[in-house]
N, C-alpha and C positions, 0 to 999 in steps of 0.2 A: 581447495579452500571452500569452506562453508560460509555463506552469508545469510543471515536472518535479517530481513528488512521488515521492521515493525511499523505498521502504518494503519490508517483508516481511509476508506474510500472517500469520505466526506471532507478530508483534509486537503486543501489545495497545495500546501507545501509538500505533502506526500506525493502528489502528482508530479511536482517539479523534481523532487528527490528521486523518485522511481525512474523518471525519464532521463535524468542526469546519469544515474547508475547504468541504465541501458546504454547510453552513449559510451560510457567508460568501458563497459564489458565488450561492446562491439570493437572498440579500439584494442582491447587486450586480445581478442580473438581466442586462439587455442594456446597462447603462450602460458596462460595461467588457468588451469581447469577450475571452474567455479560452480559450486552447487548452490543455487539461489532459492530461498524459501521466503515467501511473503507470510508474515505472521500477524495475527489479529490484535487490534487495539481500538476499542470504541471510544470516541471522544464524547459521544452522547448516548450512553446505554439506555437512558430513560426516555429517549425521544419516541413519541408515539408513531405508529405507522403512517399517519397522515402527514407527519413532518411539521415544520414550522417555517414561515417566511424568512428568507435569508436576512433581510434588513432588521426585522424584529429580533431575530436570533443574535445577530452581531451586536445590536444595541443592548440586549438583555445580558449577554454573556461577557461582552468586552467593553461595553459602554461607548461604542463607536457611533458617531453621527454620520449623516449622509456624505459629507465632504470627506471624512476619514475613510469611509467605505469606498468611495470613488478613487481616492488616492491608493488605497490598498489594492484595489482591482487593477489599477494601472500598473502597479509594481508586479503583480502576479502575471499579467499579460506579458510584461517585458521579460521576467525571469523564465516564464514558460517558453517563450519564443526562442530563447537562447539555447534551450535543450530540445527543441522540436515539438513542444507540447502547446496545442492551441486551446486557450481558454475561451469559452463562450459565456453567454449570460446564464447565471445560476439564480433561480428564483426561490428555492427552498433547501432546507437541510432535512434529510430523512434518516430513519433508523437503518443501520447497516448490519445488524446481527445475522440475518439470513445470508447475506452476501459473504460474511466471514465464515459461516458454516459451510457454504458451498466451496469457498476457497480452501478451507482446511481439508475437506473431502478430496478436492482435486490434488492437493499436495500429497495426501496419504495414499490415494488409490487411483488417481488419474494417470493418463499417459504422460510420458516425459514432456515437459514444457507446457502442459495444459494449464497449470496454475498460473504460470507467468503470463500466458496469453489472456487468460480470464481476468487477472488483476489489471493489466494494462487497458483492456477493453472496458472494464468497469470504470476506471478513472476517466477515460475518454467520454464514456456515456454520460457520466454525471457532470464533470467539469466542462466538457466541451459541448454537450447536447442537452443539458438540463433534464436528464432522465433520472427516474427514481431507482437507485441501486438496490432498493429493497423489494421492488416489484417482481413477482415471480415470473411474469411473462418475459421481462427483460433478462432476468437471470437465466432462464431456460434458453433463450435465443443466444445469449453470449456463451453459455456452457457448450451448446452444440457447435458454435463457431470455433471454440477453443479445442474441439476434438473430444469432448466429454460425452458420455452416454446421456442423452436427454431424458429418457424414461427413468434412469437411475437418479438423475438430478431431481426430477419431478417427485419421485418417491421420498427422497431426502428432504426436500422443502416441505412436504406435507407432514413430516414427522419432526421429532426433536433430535434427530441424528446429528452428531458432532457439536451439540450445544455444550456438553460437558467439556469437550476438548477446547472449545473456544474460550469458555470461562476460565478453565484451568490455565491456559496460556496467558490470558490477560492478567490473572492473579500473579503469575510468576513474574511477569515484567514489572508489575508494581512492587513486588517484594524485592526485586533487583534495583529499585529506585528509579525506574523509568516511568515518567509521568507526562511526557510529551513526545510527539511523533512528527516526522519520521526519526527513528533511531535504527542504526545499522549495527549489528553485532557480527564480528568476524571470528570464526573458529571458536565461538562460545565465550570469548574473552574480551576482545577490544570493542568497546561501544562508541559509536560515532553519532552524536546527536545533531539534529537539524538537517535541512536540505542543503547539500553541498553542490558545488559545480562538478561537471564531468571531469575536469582536470584534477580537482581535489580528490574525488573518488578514485580516479586512476592512480594518483600518487599514493594514496593511503593503501590501496590494494597491493601495489608494487612494493612498498616499504615492508608491509607485513609479510609478504611472500619472501622477500629477501631475508628478513629476520628469522622466519621459519626455516629457511634453507640452511641457515648457519647453526641451527640447534643440532645436538647429537641425535642420530636417527631414532634412538629408543625413547626420546622425549617428545617427538613430534605428534 
């Protein structure tokens, strides 16, 4: 089973969804072989490298006041805790394009599992530690910890490598009608929008696997 998990590092609901999916996959174990790919989606493609303060961003983008922001943060902390993800204080929203380039490279050329490790560590670094996911020093540190070649990662970040791949990917999702994340696509067909619970992800994967098993072999 192939799962494409479309998300942005700056999206808190993507952190919850990715963590819930991790919980579901751990429960599945080896019963259902899953090939997981994290795919790029920039919520703020025009965000400058210096970023923007989180409160001003939420007020400008969503019209939220401080009370609404506090309530939303409390909900995020509760939902995150339910799937083992710890939110910390977040002060800014940054540009994530270089992070997506690195993730795309890891998916295409990195060792097995390296993209998954890098993605989850980026989510923890930003949402848990308030670190800039576009900062090259952080990206290189996390790339090395994920088992990727740091010098190759450094060369990639200094170039425009995988820029076209990221932009083409994002264009494809929008052409498919995907305008919000997280969205999970299973076997290139079934699209599940929004952050679900681990139980929901588990049930969805099991149902689709059962449906797939009932199809004639030549149509799978």
